[in-house]
C-alpha positions as semicolon CSV with decimal commas, in nm:
position;residue;x (nm);y (nm);z (nm)
1;M;-16,909;11,888;-9,797
2;S;-17,265;11,963;-9,895
3;L;-17,515;12,039;-9,621
4;F;-17,782;11,853;-9,816
5;R;-17,626;11,506;-9,837
6;R;-17,845;11,216;-9,736
7;L;-17,771;10,975;-9,456
8;P;-17,656;10,644;-9,610
9;A;-17,939;10,389;-9,616
10;D;-17,740;10,127;-9,424
11;V;-17,675;10,378;-9,142
12;R;-18,042;10,477;-9,133
13;K;-18,144;10,109;-9,109
14;S;-17,898;10,049;-8,824
15;L;-18,053;10,319;-8,604
16;T;-18,287;10,214;-8,327
17;M;-18,562;10,471;-8,376
18;E;-18,903;10,512;-8,219
19;R;-19,222;10,539;-8,420
20;G;-19,240;10,890;-8,568
21;E;-18,869;10,957;-8,519
22;R;-18,703;11,118;-8,820
23;V;-18,349;11,222;-8,909
24;L;-18,281;11,595;-8,896
25;T;-17,905;11,605;-8,954
26;F;-17,593;11,392;-8,923
27;T;-17,217;11,401;-8,943
28;H;-16,930;11,157;-8,977
29;A;-16,756;11,040;-8,660
30;S;-16,431;10,848;-8,633
31;D;-16,623;10,520;-8,591
32;G;-16,936;10,585;-8,798
33;H;-17,203;10,855;-8,788
34;V;-17,359;11,082;-8,529
35;V;-17,725;11,138;-8,612
36;A;-17,962;11,397;-8,465
37;T;-18,329;11,308;-8,499
38;N;-18,635;11,492;-8,379
39;L;-18,630;11,283;-8,056
40;A;-18,270;11,180;-7,979
41;L;-17,900;11,195;-8,054
42;H;-17,765;10,867;-8,195
43;L;-17,394;10,807;-8,140
44;A;-17,165;10,607;-8,368
45;D;-17,158;10,310;-8,127
46;G;-17,537;10,274;-8,148
47;T;-17,612;10,455;-7,821
48;R;-17,939;10,650;-7,837
49;L;-17,955;10,955;-7,609
50;P;-18,307;11,104;-7,583
51;Y;-18,282;11,484;-7,562
52;E;-18,460;11,495;-7,226
53;K;-18,176;11,280;-7,083
54;I;-17,897;11,516;-7,199
55;D;-17,777;11,760;-6,934
56;R;-17,519;11,940;-7,148
57;A;-17,297;11,905;-7,452
58;S;-16,977;12,073;-7,565
59;W;-16,774;12,088;-7,884
60;D;-16,405;12,149;-7,938
61;E;-16,135;12,051;-8,189
62;E;-16,158;11,691;-8,061
63;G;-16,529;11,659;-8,126
64;L;-16,841;11,618;-7,915
65;R;-16,878;11,553;-7,540
66;V;-17,223;11,488;-7,393
67;L;-17,316;11,463;-7,023
68;T;-17,639;11,279;-6,952
69;T;-17,864;11,341;-6,653
70;D;-17,738;11,019;-6,492
71;G;-17,386;11,169;-6,477
72;R;-17,233;10,967;-6,763
73;W;-17,008;11,126;-7,025
74;H;-17,015;11,023;-7,392
75;A;-16,757;11,139;-7,647
76;E;-16,730;11,127;-8,025
77;R;-16,438;11,232;-8,244
78;I;-16,583;11,453;-8,515
79;A;-16,388;11,656;-8,769
80;E;-16,678;11,848;-8,926
81;P;-16,986;11,898;-8,704
82;R;-17,218;12,026;-8,979
83;M;-17,556;12,122;-8,822
84;V;-17,539;11,872;-8,532
85;P;-17,435;12,127;-8,261
86;E;-17,716;12,369;-8,343
87;T;-17,973;12,091;-8,369
88;L;-17,858;11,935;-8,042
89;R;-17,872;12,269;-7,857
90;E;-18,219;12,352;-7,990
91;R;-18,362;12,006;-7,915
92;V;-18,218;11,982;-7,562
93;N;-18,336;12,334;-7,475
94;A;-18,685;12,247;-7,601
95;T;-18,710;11,970;-7,336
96;I;-18,650;12,209;-7,045
97;V;-18,969;12,337;-6,884
98;V;-18,805;12,493;-6,577
99;N;-18,437;12,550;-6,498
100;K;-18,386;12,752;-6,180
101;H;-18,093;12,779;-5,941
102;V;-18,192;12,804;-5,573
103;D;-17,959;12,894;-5,287
104;L;-17,964;12,648;-4,997
105;P;-17,911;12,777;-4,640
106;G;-17,536;12,801;-4,577
107;R;-17,448;12,532;-4,828
108;G;-17,435;12,663;-5,182
109;G;-17,723;12,577;-5,408
110;V;-17,907;12,343;-5,636
111;R;-18,039;12,376;-5,989
112;L;-18,398;12,248;-6,015
113;V;-18,478;12,122;-6,362
114;A;-18,810;11,997;-6,500
115;R;-18,789;11,813;-6,832
116;R;-19,033;11,674;-7,085
117;R;-19,007;11,456;-7,392
118;P;-19,045;11,654;-7,714
119;G;-19,417;11,726;-7,738
120;G;-19,490;11,539;-7,415
121;E;-19,573;11,608;-7,053
122;V;-19,333;11,688;-6,770
123;L;-19,137;11,374;-6,683
124;G;-19,009;11,485;-6,347
125;W;-18,756;11,699;-6,168
126;T;-18,380;11,669;-6,143
127;F;-18,156;11,816;-5,873
128;V;-17,816;11,936;-5,995
129;F;-17,615;12,033;-5,687
130;D;-17,335;12,288;-5,696
131;D;-16,982;12,147;-5,718
132;G;-16,856;12,024;-5,384
133;L;-17,199;11,933;-5,248
134;D;-17,279;11,569;-5,176
135;P;-17,607;11,471;-5,350
136;G;-17,628;11,172;-5,115
137;D;-17,644;11,391;-4,802
138;P;-17,998;11,342;-4,662
139;G;-18,008;11,689;-4,504
140;L;-17,905;11,849;-4,830
141;R;-18,164;11,649;-5,025
142;A;-18,433;11,751;-4,775
143;Q;-18,344;12,118;-4,828
144;A;-18,357;12,069;-5,206
145;E;-18,696;11,894;-5,180
146;Q;-18,828;12,182;-4,971
147;A;-18,699;12,436;-5,226
148;L;-18,860;12,235;-5,506
149;E;-19,196;12,223;-5,328
150;G;-19,190;12,599;-5,276
151;M;-19,102;12,661;-5,639
152;R;-19,369;12,420;-5,767
153;R;-19,635;12,600;-5,561
154;S;-19,527;12,943;-5,685
155;M;-19,502;12,839;-6,051
156;G;-19,790;12,594;-6,067
157;V;-19,574;12,325;-6,226
């Protein structure tokens, strides 16, 4: 398969793209196409995942799995990934302004992540608690907020 094939016009027209959004690369999925643009990953079912909303992605012989910052998993069966994995990694990493793990007193830790839209300003902070910690625990959240405030003061972010 050529790396320089063009996305079929009907697929391009079916994408819900923002003004200024352009296709960077694509690949065939079992149910259509997966398209990486300069602003988002478009899945075969029409789901648009902005890069700043993607926490992590992985590839294996089955295809692509993406975890969004709201904790939802998305999966696509892909035989030949082409340049989608590299593009996805580069674009997601470009949205991260700060990614720092902080130990919490006697409880494990939390990853503090500041994200921005490509070319935009910081959208906000996300807490990613270590496995086994309850993100709904008010005491734990208070400790994370305190750690965030200390980090923001020291980094000026």
